[in-house]
A tleap script that builds the chain and sets N, CA, C and O, in Angstrom:
source leaprc.protein.ff14SB
mol = sequence {
  NMET ARG CYS SER ASP LEU ARG PHE CYS ASP
  GLU LYS TYR VAL GLU LEU PHE ILE THR LYS
  SER LYS THR GLY ILE TYR ARG ASN GLY ASN
  VAL VAL LEU ALA LYS THR GLY HIE ILE THR
  CYS PRO PHE SER LEU LEU SER ARG TYR VAL
  GLN VAL GLY ASN ILE ASN LEU SER SER ASN
  LEU LYS PHE PHE ARG THR LEU HIE PHE LEU
  LYS SER LYS GLY CYS TYR ARG PHE GLY SER
  THR GLY ILE SER TYR THR ARG ALA ARG GLU
  VAL VAL LEU ASP ALA PHE SER GLN LEU GLY
  PHE PRO SER ARG LEU PHE GLY LEU HIE SER
  LEU ARG SER GLY GLY ALA THR SER ALA ALA
  ASN ALA GLY VAL ASN ASP ARG LEU PHE LYS
  CYS HIE GLY ARG CTRP
}
set mol.1.N position { 7.761 -31.091 23.926 }
set mol.1.CA position { 8.971 -31.967 23.289 }
set mol.1.C position { 9.601 -30.274 22.784 }
set mol.1.O position { 8.787 -29.404 22.475 }
set mol.2.N position { 10.616 -30.090 22.770 }
set mol.2.CA position { 10.926 -28.442 22.220 }
set mol.2.C position { 11.789 -28.753 20.741 }
set mol.2.O position { 12.185 -29.904 20.553 }
set mol.3.N position { 11.992 -27.958 19.972 }
set mol.3.CA position { 12.972 -27.583 18.912 }
set mol.3.C position { 13.743 -29.017 18.455 }
set mol.3.O position { 13.482 -29.855 17.592 }
set mol.4.N position { 14.709 -28.901 19.354 }
set mol.4.CA position { 15.616 -29.293 19.182 }
set mol.4.C position { 15.522 -30.860 19.206 }
set mol.4.O position { 16.533 -31.560 19.254 }
set mol.5.N position { 14.419 -31.300 19.175 }
set mol.5.CA position { 13.873 -32.615 20.004 }
set mol.5.C position { 12.992 -33.536 18.322 }
set mol.5.O position { 12.355 -34.572 18.132 }
set mol.6.N position { 13.663 -31.954 17.163 }
set mol.6.CA position { 12.805 -32.920 16.497 }
set mol.6.C position { 14.293 -33.169 14.782 }
set mol.6.O position { 15.491 -32.964 14.976 }
set mol.7.N position { 13.924 -33.455 13.859 }
set mol.7.CA position { 15.633 -33.731 12.894 }
set mol.7.C position { 14.134 -33.962 11.749 }
set mol.7.O position { 12.942 -34.216 11.924 }
set mol.8.N position { 15.171 -33.663 10.367 }
set mol.8.CA position { 14.983 -33.799 9.945 }
set mol.8.C position { 16.635 -34.653 8.872 }
set mol.8.O position { 17.825 -34.370 8.730 }
set mol.9.N position { 15.594 -35.848 8.329 }
set mol.9.CA position { 16.796 -36.372 7.829 }
set mol.9.C position { 16.221 -36.799 6.339 }
set mol.9.O position { 15.117 -37.015 5.840 }
set mol.10.N position { 18.097 -36.800 5.765 }
set mol.10.CA position { 17.366 -37.514 3.472 }
set mol.10.C position { 16.171 -37.070 3.206 }
set mol.10.O position { 15.513 -37.193 2.173 }
set mol.11.N position { 15.761 -36.216 4.814 }
set mol.11.CA position { 14.228 -36.000 3.082 }
set mol.11.C position { 13.227 -36.468 2.851 }
set mol.11.O position { 12.299 -36.196 2.089 }
set mol.12.N position { 13.626 -37.909 4.203 }
set mol.12.CA position { 12.548 -38.979 3.628 }
set mol.12.C position { 11.332 -39.214 5.063 }
set mol.12.O position { 10.228 -39.726 5.250 }
set mol.13.N position { 12.388 -38.468 5.837 }
set mol.13.CA position { 11.694 -38.509 7.734 }
set mol.13.C position { 11.793 -38.124 8.659 }
set mol.13.O position { 12.147 -36.945 8.670 }
set mol.14.N position { 11.717 -38.346 9.113 }
set mol.14.CA position { 12.068 -37.040 11.143 }
set mol.14.C position { 11.359 -37.349 11.577 }
set mol.14.O position { 10.144 -37.523 11.481 }
set mol.15.N position { 12.790 -37.555 12.664 }
set mol.15.CA position { 12.992 -38.332 13.713 }
set mol.15.C position { 12.372 -37.761 14.391 }
set mol.15.O position { 11.668 -36.968 13.765 }
set mol.16.N position { 12.086 -37.686 16.537 }
set mol.16.CA position { 10.590 -37.092 17.078 }
set mol.16.C position { 12.096 -37.154 18.810 }
set mol.16.O position { 12.780 -38.152 19.037 }
set mol.17.N position { 12.128 -36.543 19.200 }
set mol.17.CA position { 12.546 -37.587 20.737 }
set mol.17.C position { 11.651 -37.484 21.402 }
set mol.17.O position { 11.261 -36.340 21.168 }
set mol.18.N position { 10.623 -38.165 22.544 }
set mol.18.CA position { 10.571 -37.447 22.917 }
set mol.18.C position { 10.761 -37.661 24.472 }
set mol.18.O position { 10.807 -38.890 24.525 }
set mol.19.N position { 10.889 -37.241 25.666 }
set mol.19.CA position { 11.838 -37.221 26.854 }
set mol.19.C position { 11.058 -38.357 27.552 }
set mol.19.O position { 11.616 -39.421 27.817 }
set mol.20.N position { 10.310 -38.222 27.723 }
set mol.20.CA position { 8.939 -39.194 28.664 }
set mol.20.C position { 7.987 -39.310 27.952 }
set mol.20.O position { 7.522 -38.462 27.190 }
set mol.21.N position { 7.546 -40.603 28.192 }
set mol.21.CA position { 6.090 -41.543 27.418 }
set mol.21.C position { 6.043 -42.914 28.295 }
set mol.21.O position { 6.766 -43.894 28.473 }
set mol.22.N position { 4.825 -42.446 28.727 }
set mol.22.CA position { 4.655 -44.249 29.113 }
set mol.22.C position { 3.814 -45.109 28.017 }
set mol.22.O position { 3.088 -46.056 28.321 }
set mol.23.N position { 3.970 -44.758 27.045 }
set mol.23.CA position { 3.859 -45.401 25.557 }
set mol.23.C position { 4.881 -46.449 24.821 }
set mol.23.O position { 4.626 -47.513 24.258 }
set mol.24.N position { 6.244 -45.713 25.042 }
set mol.24.CA position { 7.053 -46.525 24.123 }
set mol.24.C position { 7.710 -47.875 25.078 }
set mol.24.O position { 8.366 -48.094 26.097 }
set mol.25.N position { 7.203 -48.386 24.251 }
set mol.25.CA position { 7.675 -50.325 24.711 }
set mol.25.C position { 9.312 -49.984 25.287 }
set mol.25.O position { 9.705 -50.282 26.415 }
set mol.26.N position { 10.279 -49.177 24.050 }
set mol.26.CA position { 11.384 -49.510 24.169 }
set mol.26.C position { 12.516 -48.091 24.772 }
set mol.26.O position { 13.700 -47.792 24.618 }
set mol.27.N position { 11.218 -47.468 25.571 }
set mol.27.CA position { 11.457 -46.745 25.998 }
set mol.27.C position { 13.243 -45.917 25.823 }
set mol.27.O position { 14.179 -45.905 26.623 }
set mol.28.N position { 13.124 -45.379 24.584 }
set mol.28.CA position { 14.762 -44.784 24.438 }
set mol.28.C position { 14.195 -43.513 23.656 }
set mol.28.O position { 15.122 -42.819 23.240 }
set mol.29.N position { 12.640 -42.901 23.267 }
set mol.29.CA position { 12.356 -42.111 23.740 }
set mol.29.C position { 12.153 -41.408 21.610 }
set mol.29.O position { 11.817 -40.282 21.243 }
set mol.30.N position { 12.398 -42.218 21.030 }
set mol.30.CA position { 12.776 -42.139 19.517 }
set mol.30.C position { 11.915 -42.638 18.837 }
set mol.30.O position { 11.860 -43.855 18.657 }
set mol.31.N position { 10.413 -41.131 17.923 }
set mol.31.CA position { 9.967 -41.462 16.680 }
set mol.31.C position { 10.034 -40.920 15.942 }
set mol.31.O position { 10.147 -39.694 15.905 }
set mol.32.N position { 9.963 -42.019 14.702 }
set mol.32.CA position { 10.568 -42.419 13.639 }
set mol.32.C position { 8.715 -41.277 13.077 }
set mol.32.O position { 7.689 -40.950 13.673 }
set mol.33.N position { 9.419 -41.040 11.294 }
set mol.33.CA position { 7.406 -40.462 11.216 }
set mol.33.C position { 8.362 -40.727 10.038 }
set mol.33.O position { 9.416 -40.090 10.039 }
set mol.34.N position { 7.995 -42.053 8.493 }
set mol.34.CA position { 7.700 -41.382 7.202 }
set mol.34.C position { 7.325 -40.386 6.841 }
set mol.34.O position { 6.436 -39.740 7.396 }
set mol.35.N position { 8.215 -39.908 5.362 }
set mol.35.CA position { 7.441 -39.230 4.229 }
set mol.35.C position { 6.488 -39.964 3.030 }
set mol.35.O position { 6.874 -40.659 2.090 }
set mol.36.N position { 5.066 -39.555 3.404 }
set mol.36.CA position { 4.403 -40.403 2.946 }
set mol.36.C position { 3.707 -39.454 1.776 }
set mol.36.O position { 2.563 -39.773 1.452 }
set mol.37.N position { 4.059 -38.790 1.393 }
set mol.37.CA position { 3.625 -37.948 0.271 }
set mol.37.C position { 2.202 -37.982 -0.589 }
set mol.37.O position { 1.696 -37.993 -1.711 }
set mol.38.N position { 1.831 -37.995 1.677 }
set mol.38.CA position { -0.007 -37.663 1.043 }
set mol.38.C position { -0.525 -36.426 2.168 }
set mol.38.O position { -0.254 -36.014 3.296 }
set mol.39.N position { -1.573 -36.120 0.888 }
set mol.39.CA position { -1.877 -34.789 2.150 }
set mol.39.C position { -1.949 -34.258 3.536 }
set mol.39.O position { -2.073 -33.146 4.048 }
set mol.40.N position { -1.765 -36.081 4.142 }
set mol.40.CA position { -1.810 -35.501 5.058 }
set mol.40.C position { -0.440 -35.863 6.346 }
set mol.40.O position { -0.287 -35.649 7.549 }
set mol.41.N position { 0.148 -36.352 5.513 }
set mol.41.CA position { 1.472 -36.892 5.712 }
set mol.41.C position { 2.540 -35.719 6.656 }
set mol.41.O position { 3.021 -34.601 6.472 }
set mol.42.N position { 2.534 -36.759 7.720 }
set mol.42.CA position { 3.011 -35.766 8.782 }
set mol.42.C position { 4.942 -35.160 9.013 }
set mol.42.O position { 5.451 -34.623 9.997 }
set mol.43.N position { 5.838 -35.697 7.120 }
set mol.43.CA position { 6.483 -35.034 7.372 }
set mol.43.C position { 6.907 -33.542 7.018 }
set mol.43.O position { 7.749 -32.669 7.233 }
set mol.44.N position { 5.376 -33.951 6.109 }
set mol.44.CA position { 5.925 -32.645 5.258 }
set mol.44.C position { 4.704 -31.896 6.101 }
set mol.44.O position { 4.351 -30.840 5.577 }
set mol.45.N position { 4.171 -32.172 7.020 }
set mol.45.CA position { 2.957 -30.762 7.211 }
set mol.45.C position { 4.199 -29.953 8.879 }
set mol.45.O position { 4.178 -28.855 9.436 }
set mol.46.N position { 4.897 -30.957 9.048 }
set mol.46.CA position { 5.996 -30.112 9.921 }
set mol.46.C position { 6.760 -29.675 9.513 }
set mol.46.O position { 7.130 -28.538 9.803 }
set mol.47.N position { 7.593 -30.834 8.205 }
set mol.47.CA position { 8.137 -29.314 7.626 }
set mol.47.C position { 7.875 -27.585 7.568 }
set mol.47.O position { 8.494 -26.554 7.831 }
set mol.48.N position { 6.948 -27.876 7.204 }
set mol.48.CA position { 5.880 -27.075 6.401 }
set mol.48.C position { 5.435 -25.914 8.025 }
set mol.48.O position { 5.708 -24.719 8.136 }
set mol.49.N position { 4.896 -26.575 8.792 }
set mol.49.CA position { 4.787 -25.597 10.234 }
set mol.49.C position { 6.345 -25.325 10.584 }
set mol.49.O position { 6.500 -24.372 11.347 }
set mol.50.N position { 7.373 -25.897 10.223 }
set mol.50.CA position { 8.763 -25.516 10.560 }
set mol.50.C position { 8.937 -23.863 9.475 }
set mol.50.O position { 9.020 -22.709 9.895 }
set mol.51.N position { 8.943 -24.309 8.172 }
set mol.51.CA position { 9.041 -22.814 7.847 }
set mol.51.C position { 7.847 -22.230 7.464 }
set mol.51.O position { 8.030 -21.271 6.715 }
set mol.52.N position { 7.107 -22.384 7.625 }
set mol.52.CA position { 6.535 -21.128 7.600 }
set mol.52.C position { 6.678 -20.292 8.714 }
set mol.52.O position { 6.836 -19.072 8.661 }
set mol.53.N position { 6.588 -21.362 10.285 }
set mol.53.CA position { 6.938 -20.778 11.389 }
set mol.53.C position { 8.413 -20.257 11.951 }
set mol.53.O position { 8.761 -20.084 13.119 }
set mol.54.N position { 9.134 -20.074 10.763 }
set mol.54.CA position { 10.392 -19.366 11.255 }
set mol.54.C position { 11.217 -20.507 12.730 }
set mol.54.O position { 11.910 -19.966 13.591 }
set mol.55.N position { 10.900 -22.344 12.739 }
set mol.55.CA position { 11.753 -22.378 13.620 }
set mol.55.C position { 13.052 -22.076 13.535 }
set mol.55.O position { 13.479 -21.582 12.492 }
set mol.56.N position { 13.686 -22.261 14.350 }
set mol.56.CA position { 14.781 -22.670 15.513 }
set mol.56.C position { 14.828 -23.819 14.869 }
set mol.56.O position { 14.567 -23.423 13.733 }
set mol.57.N position { 14.947 -24.750 14.797 }
set mol.57.CA position { 15.420 -26.581 15.439 }
set mol.57.C position { 16.185 -26.966 16.745 }
set mol.57.O position { 15.982 -27.821 17.607 }
set mol.58.N position { 17.348 -25.802 16.523 }
set mol.58.CA position { 18.544 -26.165 17.321 }
set mol.58.C position { 18.146 -25.368 18.727 }
set mol.58.O position { 19.049 -25.270 19.559 }
set mol.59.N position { 16.419 -24.602 19.144 }
set mol.59.CA position { 16.546 -23.945 20.074 }
set mol.59.C position { 16.294 -24.666 21.070 }
set mol.59.O position { 16.995 -25.672 20.965 }
set mol.60.N position { 15.701 -24.707 21.948 }
set mol.60.CA position { 15.745 -24.977 23.094 }
set mol.60.C position { 14.341 -24.422 23.809 }
set mol.60.O position { 14.051 -24.685 24.976 }
set mol.61.N position { 13.503 -23.596 22.898 }
set mol.61.CA position { 12.056 -23.467 23.448 }
set mol.61.C position { 10.604 -24.249 22.352 }
set mol.61.O position { 10.732 -24.234 21.128 }
set mol.62.N position { 9.269 -24.899 23.041 }
set mol.62.CA position { 8.837 -25.683 23.249 }
set mol.62.C position { 8.973 -25.567 21.448 }
set mol.62.O position { 9.626 -24.725 20.832 }
set mol.63.N position { 8.134 -26.695 20.869 }
set mol.63.CA position { 7.625 -27.076 19.588 }
set mol.63.C position { 6.225 -26.250 18.933 }
set mol.63.O position { 5.972 -25.659 17.883 }
set mol.64.N position { 5.571 -26.546 20.068 }
set mol.64.CA position { 4.279 -26.556 19.457 }
set mol.64.C position { 4.154 -24.894 20.563 }
set mol.64.O position { 4.798 -25.142 21.582 }
set mol.65.N position { 3.559 -23.394 20.649 }
set mol.65.CA position { 3.580 -22.531 20.878 }
set mol.65.C position { 2.304 -21.568 21.464 }
set mol.65.O position { 1.451 -21.945 20.660 }
set mol.66.N position { 1.834 -20.908 22.037 }
set mol.66.CA position { 0.864 -20.123 21.999 }
set mol.66.C position { 1.390 -19.015 21.034 }
set mol.66.O position { 2.583 -18.775 20.845 }
set mol.67.N position { 0.123 -18.241 20.329 }
set mol.67.CA position { 0.256 -16.745 18.907 }
set mol.67.C position { -0.193 -16.578 19.545 }
set mol.67.O position { -1.109 -16.970 20.268 }
set mol.68.N position { 0.919 -15.366 19.245 }
set mol.68.CA position { 0.278 -13.749 19.805 }
set mol.68.C position { 0.287 -13.020 18.368 }
set mol.68.O position { 1.313 -12.725 17.755 }
set mol.69.N position { -1.099 -12.769 17.914 }
set mol.69.CA position { -2.120 -11.067 16.989 }
set mol.69.C position { -0.998 -10.217 17.250 }
set mol.69.O position { -0.615 -10.268 18.419 }
set mol.70.N position { -0.283 -9.355 16.395 }
set mol.70.CA position { 0.347 -8.301 17.174 }
set mol.70.C position { -0.950 -6.817 15.603 }
set mol.70.O position { -0.970 -6.576 14.396 }
set mol.71.N position { -1.450 -6.517 16.474 }
set mol.71.CA position { -2.195 -6.099 15.909 }
set mol.71.C position { -1.240 -5.131 15.155 }
set mol.71.O position { -0.875 -5.630 14.090 }
set mol.72.N position { -0.632 -3.661 15.433 }
set mol.72.CA position { 0.593 -3.027 14.587 }
set mol.72.C position { 1.313 -3.389 13.648 }
set mol.72.O position { 1.992 -2.592 13.001 }
set mol.73.N position { 1.270 -4.895 13.386 }
set mol.73.CA position { 2.454 -5.293 12.094 }
set mol.73.C position { 0.839 -6.462 11.571 }
set mol.73.O position { 1.127 -6.959 10.483 }
set mol.74.N position { -0.198 -6.815 11.903 }
set mol.74.CA position { -1.373 -7.400 11.300 }
set mol.74.C position { -0.488 -8.666 11.751 }
set mol.74.O position { -1.049 -8.744 12.844 }
set mol.75.N position { 0.442 -9.720 11.793 }
set mol.75.CA position { 0.935 -11.085 11.779 }
set mol.75.C position { 0.913 -11.945 13.146 }
set mol.75.O position { 0.974 -11.616 14.330 }
set mol.76.N position { 0.817 -13.008 12.576 }
set mol.76.CA position { 0.719 -13.597 14.446 }
set mol.76.C position { 2.627 -13.705 14.823 }
set mol.76.O position { 3.372 -13.667 13.844 }
set mol.77.N position { 3.018 -13.785 15.700 }
set mol.77.CA position { 4.219 -14.255 15.803 }
set mol.77.C position { 4.011 -15.233 16.722 }
set mol.77.O position { 2.930 -15.298 17.307 }
set mol.78.N position { 5.045 -16.140 16.973 }
set mol.78.CA position { 4.952 -17.421 18.783 }
set mol.78.C position { 5.379 -16.780 19.857 }
set mol.78.O position { 6.368 -16.048 19.828 }
set mol.79.N position { 4.575 -17.025 21.050 }
set mol.79.CA position { 5.270 -16.819 21.557 }
set mol.79.C position { 6.140 -17.807 22.461 }
set mol.79.O position { 6.154 -19.007 22.186 }
set mol.80.N position { 7.299 -16.996 24.188 }
set mol.80.CA position { 8.260 -17.952 24.117 }
set mol.80.C position { 7.001 -19.624 25.060 }
set mol.80.O position { 7.234 -20.832 25.068 }
set mol.81.N position { 6.069 -19.010 25.536 }
set mol.81.CA position { 5.574 -20.497 26.465 }
set mol.81.C position { 4.760 -21.768 25.955 }
set mol.81.O position { 3.785 -21.434 25.282 }
set mol.82.N position { 4.943 -23.356 26.132 }
set mol.82.CA position { 4.427 -23.738 25.005 }
set mol.82.C position { 2.762 -23.793 25.372 }
set mol.82.O position { 2.283 -23.415 26.441 }
set mol.83.N position { 1.748 -24.543 23.847 }
set mol.83.CA position { 0.860 -25.029 24.257 }
set mol.83.C position { 0.553 -26.034 25.024 }
set mol.83.O position { 1.386 -26.890 25.322 }
set mol.84.N position { -1.080 -26.060 25.569 }
set mol.84.CA position { -1.108 -26.623 27.291 }
set mol.84.C position { -2.223 -27.845 26.112 }
set mol.84.O position { -2.593 -27.694 24.948 }
set mol.85.N position { -2.406 -28.769 26.921 }
set mol.85.CA position { -3.188 -30.470 26.167 }
set mol.85.C position { -4.921 -29.560 26.508 }
set mol.85.O position { -5.676 -30.078 25.685 }
set mol.86.N position { -5.260 -29.125 26.849 }
set mol.86.CA position { -6.591 -28.264 26.580 }
set mol.86.C position { -6.734 -27.332 25.124 }
set mol.86.O position { -7.596 -27.543 24.271 }
set mol.87.N position { -5.448 -26.018 25.036 }
set mol.87.CA position { -5.834 -25.345 24.189 }
set mol.87.C position { -5.383 -26.564 22.668 }
set mol.87.O position { -5.656 -26.349 21.487 }
set mol.88.N position { -4.971 -27.254 22.990 }
set mol.88.CA position { -4.157 -28.239 21.647 }
set mol.88.C position { -5.347 -29.363 21.692 }
set mol.88.O position { -5.296 -30.311 20.908 }
set mol.89.N position { -5.845 -29.303 22.127 }
set mol.89.CA position { -7.898 -30.629 22.050 }
set mol.89.C position { -8.789 -29.249 21.909 }
set mol.89.O position { -9.777 -28.911 22.560 }
set mol.90.N position { -8.276 -28.734 21.103 }
set mol.90.CA position { -9.783 -27.592 21.005 }
set mol.90.C position { -9.673 -27.464 19.986 }
set mol.90.O position { -10.567 -27.681 19.168 }
set mol.91.N position { -7.843 -26.830 19.569 }
set mol.91.CA position { -7.345 -26.553 18.554 }
set mol.91.C position { -7.683 -28.298 17.106 }
set mol.91.O position { -7.572 -28.377 15.883 }
set mol.92.N position { -8.034 -29.170 18.045 }
set mol.92.CA position { -8.103 -30.636 17.013 }
set mol.92.C position { -10.180 -30.274 17.077 }
set mol.92.O position { -11.286 -30.274 16.538 }
set mol.93.N position { -9.914 -30.198 17.429 }
set mol.93.CA position { -11.686 -30.186 18.458 }
set mol.93.C position { -12.463 -29.136 16.446 }
set mol.93.O position { -13.474 -29.366 15.783 }
set mol.94.N position { -11.830 -28.562 16.336 }
set mol.94.CA position { -11.980 -26.962 15.852 }
set mol.94.C position { -12.198 -27.614 14.594 }
set mol.94.O position { -13.193 -27.611 13.869 }
set mol.95.N position { -10.782 -28.324 14.435 }
set mol.95.CA position { -10.692 -28.303 12.500 }
set mol.95.C position { -11.427 -29.289 12.772 }
set mol.95.O position { -12.399 -28.763 13.314 }
set mol.96.N position { -11.719 -31.174 12.733 }
set mol.96.CA position { -13.423 -31.537 13.095 }
set mol.96.C position { -13.868 -31.112 12.447 }
set mol.96.O position { -13.998 -31.236 11.229 }
set mol.97.N position { -14.282 -30.352 13.343 }
set mol.97.CA position { -15.545 -29.672 13.243 }
set mol.97.C position { -16.135 -28.827 12.140 }
set mol.97.O position { -17.294 -28.759 11.729 }
set mol.98.N position { -14.322 -27.796 11.528 }
set mol.98.CA position { -14.729 -27.353 10.453 }
set mol.98.C position { -14.352 -28.682 9.528 }
set mol.98.O position { -14.048 -28.147 8.462 }
set mol.99.N position { -14.241 -29.750 9.387 }
set mol.99.CA position { -14.431 -30.457 8.268 }
set mol.99.C position { -15.152 -31.156 8.054 }
set mol.99.O position { -15.028 -32.102 7.275 }
set mol.100.N position { -16.617 -30.711 9.045 }
set mol.100.CA position { -18.071 -31.428 8.892 }
set mol.100.C position { -18.360 -32.840 9.999 }
set mol.100.O position { -19.445 -33.420 9.946 }
set mol.101.N position { -16.877 -33.447 11.321 }
set mol.101.CA position { -16.592 -34.151 11.570 }
set mol.101.C position { -17.786 -34.167 13.152 }
set mol.101.O position { -17.472 -33.140 13.755 }
set mol.102.N position { -18.629 -34.701 13.749 }
set mol.102.CA position { -19.144 -34.195 15.133 }
set mol.102.C position { -17.816 -34.648 15.921 }
set mol.102.O position { -17.040 -35.602 15.957 }
set mol.103.N position { -18.111 -32.798 16.823 }
set mol.103.CA position { -16.232 -32.935 17.055 }
set mol.103.C position { -16.227 -33.782 18.991 }
set mol.103.O position { -15.314 -33.775 19.816 }
set mol.104.N position { -17.512 -34.339 19.080 }
set mol.104.CA position { -17.400 -35.497 20.455 }
set mol.104.C position { -16.975 -36.356 20.569 }
set mol.104.O position { -16.206 -36.832 21.404 }
set mol.105.N position { -17.612 -36.825 19.372 }
set mol.105.CA position { -16.704 -37.927 19.044 }
set mol.105.C position { -15.286 -38.646 19.185 }
set mol.105.O position { -14.982 -39.839 19.202 }
set mol.106.N position { -14.623 -37.619 19.268 }
set mol.106.CA position { -13.322 -36.944 18.850 }
set mol.106.C position { -12.136 -36.144 19.680 }
set mol.106.O position { -12.043 -34.917 19.649 }
set mol.107.N position { -11.358 -36.889 20.328 }
set mol.107.CA position { -10.380 -36.463 20.876 }
set mol.107.C position { -8.965 -36.999 20.649 }
set mol.107.O position { -8.528 -37.916 19.954 }
set mol.108.N position { -8.577 -36.391 21.214 }
set mol.108.CA position { -6.330 -35.617 20.599 }
set mol.108.C position { -6.387 -37.341 20.692 }
set mol.108.O position { -7.319 -37.531 19.911 }
set mol.109.N position { -6.018 -38.566 21.108 }
set mol.109.CA position { -6.431 -40.352 20.951 }
set mol.109.C position { -7.024 -40.769 19.518 }
set mol.109.O position { -6.572 -41.655 18.792 }
set mol.110.N position { -7.988 -40.052 19.296 }
set mol.110.CA position { -8.020 -40.431 18.108 }
set mol.110.C position { -7.038 -40.240 16.663 }
set mol.110.O position { -7.123 -40.825 15.583 }
set mol.111.N position { -6.158 -39.252 17.097 }
set mol.111.CA position { -5.072 -38.916 16.544 }
set mol.111.C position { -4.446 -40.386 15.775 }
set mol.111.O position { -4.487 -40.943 14.678 }
set mol.112.N position { -3.768 -40.614 17.341 }
set mol.112.CA position { -2.702 -41.474 16.956 }
set mol.112.C position { -3.749 -43.059 17.036 }
set mol.112.O position { -3.339 -44.125 16.577 }
set mol.113.N position { -4.551 -42.960 17.431 }
set mol.113.CA position { -5.202 -44.614 16.877 }
set mol.113.C position { -5.985 -44.934 15.970 }
set mol.113.O position { -6.687 -45.926 15.776 }
set mol.114.N position { -5.753 -43.735 15.268 }
set mol.114.CA position { -6.617 -43.013 14.022 }
set mol.114.C position { -5.619 -43.999 12.923 }
set mol.114.O position { -5.829 -45.126 12.476 }
set mol.115.N position { -4.409 -42.999 12.707 }
set mol.115.CA position { -3.038 -43.417 12.328 }
set mol.115.C position { -3.151 -45.744 12.192 }
set mol.115.O position { -3.484 -46.415 11.215 }
set mol.116.N position { -2.859 -46.066 13.135 }
set mol.116.CA position { -2.465 -46.946 13.606 }
set mol.116.C position { -4.175 -47.968 12.794 }
set mol.116.O position { -4.324 -48.713 13.763 }
set mol.117.N position { -5.098 -48.304 12.013 }
set mol.117.CA position { -6.165 -48.361 11.834 }
set mol.117.C position { -5.764 -47.970 10.142 }
set mol.117.O position { -5.628 -48.704 9.163 }
set mol.118.N position { -5.673 -46.776 10.276 }
set mol.118.CA position { -5.432 -45.881 8.455 }
set mol.118.C position { -4.161 -47.368 8.080 }
set mol.118.O position { -4.148 -48.261 7.233 }
set mol.119.N position { -3.066 -46.906 9.430 }
set mol.119.CA position { -1.501 -47.638 8.323 }
set mol.119.C position { -2.416 -49.193 8.207 }
set mol.119.O position { -2.592 -49.393 7.005 }
set mol.120.N position { -2.717 -49.740 8.606 }
set mol.120.CA position { -3.272 -50.720 9.137 }
set mol.120.C position { -3.708 -51.087 7.642 }
set mol.120.O position { -3.359 -51.739 6.657 }
set mol.121.N position { -4.690 -50.246 8.122 }
set mol.121.CA position { -5.386 -50.374 6.801 }
set mol.121.C position { -5.177 -50.374 4.947 }
set mol.121.O position { -5.811 -50.769 3.968 }
set mol.122.N position { -4.252 -49.871 5.155 }
set mol.122.CA position { -2.867 -49.621 3.976 }
set mol.122.C position { -1.752 -50.769 3.608 }
set mol.122.O position { -0.931 -50.682 2.695 }
set mol.123.N position { -1.867 -51.571 4.278 }
set mol.123.CA position { -0.751 -52.654 4.478 }
set mol.123.C position { 0.452 -52.370 4.511 }
set mol.123.O position { 1.269 -52.776 3.684 }
set mol.124.N position { 0.765 -51.470 5.692 }
set mol.124.CA position { 2.031 -51.054 6.527 }
set mol.124.C position { 2.294 -52.573 7.325 }
set mol.124.O position { 1.519 -53.333 7.906 }
set mol.125.N position { 3.586 -52.617 7.090 }
set mol.125.CA position { 4.391 -53.826 8.324 }
set mol.125.C position { 3.209 -53.829 9.921 }
set mol.125.O position { 3.049 -52.686 10.350 }
set mol.126.N position { 2.928 -54.240 10.224 }
set mol.126.CA position { 2.964 -54.370 11.482 }
set mol.126.C position { 3.724 -54.267 12.665 }
set mol.126.O position { 3.324 -54.042 13.807 }
set mol.127.N position { 5.065 -54.491 12.183 }
set mol.127.CA position { 6.009 -53.619 13.125 }
set mol.127.C position { 6.628 -51.931 13.038 }
set mol.127.O position { 7.251 -51.146 13.752 }
set mol.128.N position { 6.113 -51.972 11.913 }
set mol.128.CA position { 6.875 -50.655 11.231 }
set mol.128.C position { 5.123 -49.705 11.625 }
set mol.128.O position { 5.402 -48.535 11.366 }
set mol.129.N position { 3.592 -49.742 12.098 }
set mol.129.CA position { 3.496 -48.694 12.587 }
set mol.129.C position { 3.881 -48.976 14.360 }
set mol.129.O position { 4.346 -48.198 15.192 }
set mol.130.N position { 3.401 -50.630 14.495 }
set mol.130.CA position { 3.843 -50.153 15.877 }
set mol.130.C position { 4.880 -49.464 16.608 }
set mol.130.O position { 4.949 -49.122 17.789 }
set mol.131.N position { 5.675 -49.340 15.626 }
set mol.131.CA position { 6.853 -48.649 15.656 }
set mol.131.C position { 6.506 -47.108 16.233 }
set mol.131.O position { 6.480 -46.359 17.210 }
set mol.132.N position { 6.370 -47.201 15.424 }
set mol.132.CA position { 5.374 -45.600 15.420 }
set mol.132.C position { 4.793 -44.210 16.048 }
set mol.132.O position { 4.700 -43.017 16.335 }
set mol.133.N position { 4.330 -46.407 15.914 }
set mol.133.CA position { 3.244 -45.673 17.319 }
set mol.133.C position { 3.186 -45.773 18.724 }
set mol.133.O position { 2.203 -45.613 19.447 }
set mol.134.N position { 4.697 -46.143 19.126 }
set mol.134.CA position { 5.178 -46.484 20.407 }
set mol.134.C position { 4.245 -48.050 21.357 }
set mol.134.O position { 4.359 -48.504 22.496 }
set mol.135.N position { 3.696 -48.291 20.597 }
set mol.135.CA position { 3.175 -49.337 21.073 }
set mol.135.C position { 4.018 -50.913 21.226 }
set mol.135.O position { 3.431 -51.883 21.704 }
savepdb mol mol.pdb
quit
């Protein structure tokens, strides 16, 4: 996913364009994530990531990129290459571990299936969370 594949709309939702997806039932590449106001709100978390990382959403660079620590400046800077699946998995599993969850029980897909389960349990319309999950 590239920076230019994200679009924040009306401070209510974020639209993602996924160029390749084997799970998109409509094969149009669009995914919409609504603003929920909860601590786990994807809209708020992506917005914060963009702001803290000073990400230019018109850029053609990868949205999730490697980080480099600059010792001379004592800060992190984004690299120009995307983060690998393996590294993304390591980061997520480490976060689960730090929260006290046994990391061996989780993977990146846990976020996708867990999001659908949470939406269903919260009473979200089936069609809406199926659209969000691209089922």
